[in-house]
C-alpha positions as CSV (number, residue, x, y, z in Angstrom):
1,X,-23.0,14.8,-13.0
2,X,-22.9,12.2,-10.3
3,X,-25.3,12.3,-7.4
4,X,-24.6,10.1,-4.4
5,X,-26.2,9.4,-1.0
6,X,-23.4,9.4,1.6
7,X,-25.5,8.9,4.6
8,X,-25.8,11.3,7.5
9,X,-22.4,10.6,9.1
10,X,-20.4,11.1,6.0
11,X,-22.5,14.1,4.9
12,X,-21.8,15.7,8.3
13,X,-18.1,14.9,8.0
14,X,-17.9,16.4,4.5
15,X,-19.7,19.5,5.7
16,X,-17.3,19.8,8.6
17,X,-14.3,19.7,6.2
18,X,-15.9,22.5,4.1
19,X,-16.9,24.6,7.2
20,X,-13.3,24.3,8.6
21,X,-11.9,25.7,5.4
22,X,-9.9,22.6,4.6
23,X,-11.8,22.3,1.4
24,X,-13.6,24.9,-0.7
25,X,-16.7,22.8,-1.5
26,X,-18.3,19.4,-1.0
27,X,-17.3,18.6,-4.6
28,X,-13.6,19.2,-3.7
29,X,-13.9,16.7,-0.8
30,X,-15.5,14.1,-3.0
31,X,-13.0,14.6,-5.8
32,X,-10.2,14.1,-3.3
33,X,-11.9,11.0,-2.0
34,X,-12.2,9.5,-5.5
35,X,-8.5,10.3,-6.2
36,X,-7.5,8.4,-3.0
37,X,-9.6,5.4,-4.0
38,X,-8.0,5.5,-7.5
39,X,-4.5,5.6,-6.0
40,X,-5.4,2.7,-3.7
41,X,-6.8,0.6,-6.6
42,X,-3.6,1.3,-8.6
43,X,-1.5,0.1,-5.7
44,X,-3.6,-3.0,-5.2
45,X,-3.4,-3.8,-8.9
46,X,0.4,-3.5,-8.7
47,X,0.5,-5.8,-5.6
48,X,-1.7,-8.3,-7.4
49,X,0.7,-8.3,-10.4
50,X,3.6,-8.9,-8.0
51,X,1.9,-11.7,-6.3
52,X,1.1,-13.3,-9.7
53,X,4.7,-13.0,-10.7
54,X,5.8,-14.7,-7.5
55,X,3.3,-17.5,-8.0
56,X,4.5,-18.0,-11.6
57,X,8.1,-18.1,-10.3
58,X,7.2,-20.7,-7.7
59,X,5.3,-22.8,-10.3
60,X,8.3,-22.6,-12.6
61,X,10.7,-23.7,-9.8
62,X,12.4,-20.4,-9.6
63,X,12.6,-20.4,-5.8
64,X,15.1,-21.0,-3.0
65,X,14.6,-22.9,0.3
66,X,13.9,-20.4,3.1
67,X,16.6,-21.8,5.3
68,X,19.2,-21.3,2.5
69,X,18.1,-17.7,2.1
70,X,18.2,-17.1,5.9
71,X,21.6,-18.7,6.2
72,X,22.9,-16.4,3.4
73,X,21.5,-13.4,5.2
74,X,23.0,-14.5,8.6
75,X,26.4,-14.8,6.9
76,X,26.1,-11.4,5.2
77,X,25.1,-9.6,8.4
78,X,27.6,-11.4,10.6
79,X,30.3,-10.2,8.2
80,X,29.1,-6.6,8.8
81,X,29.6,-6.9,12.6
82,X,32.8,-5.4,14.0
83,X,35.4,-8.0,14.9
84,X,35.1,-8.6,18.7
85,X,37.8,-11.3,19.0
86,X,40.5,-9.3,20.7
């Protein structure tokens, strides 16, 4: 069993959620909070892994100059525009 001091403001908020019927108990509120933290930490770990892959690609020279990428995008999207030369 975990016991935690949340402080007056959070305690009041948890109680308000229970009193409103949104949650059945304080434990439900806290479990939901921990699940949200767990989800956030999972997403942050995935983001960190993506950043590390990007850094590794850059270190290995697997990159393209930004201007080359932007020029390719300009050409691609320009080709999608309707032909206005009438």
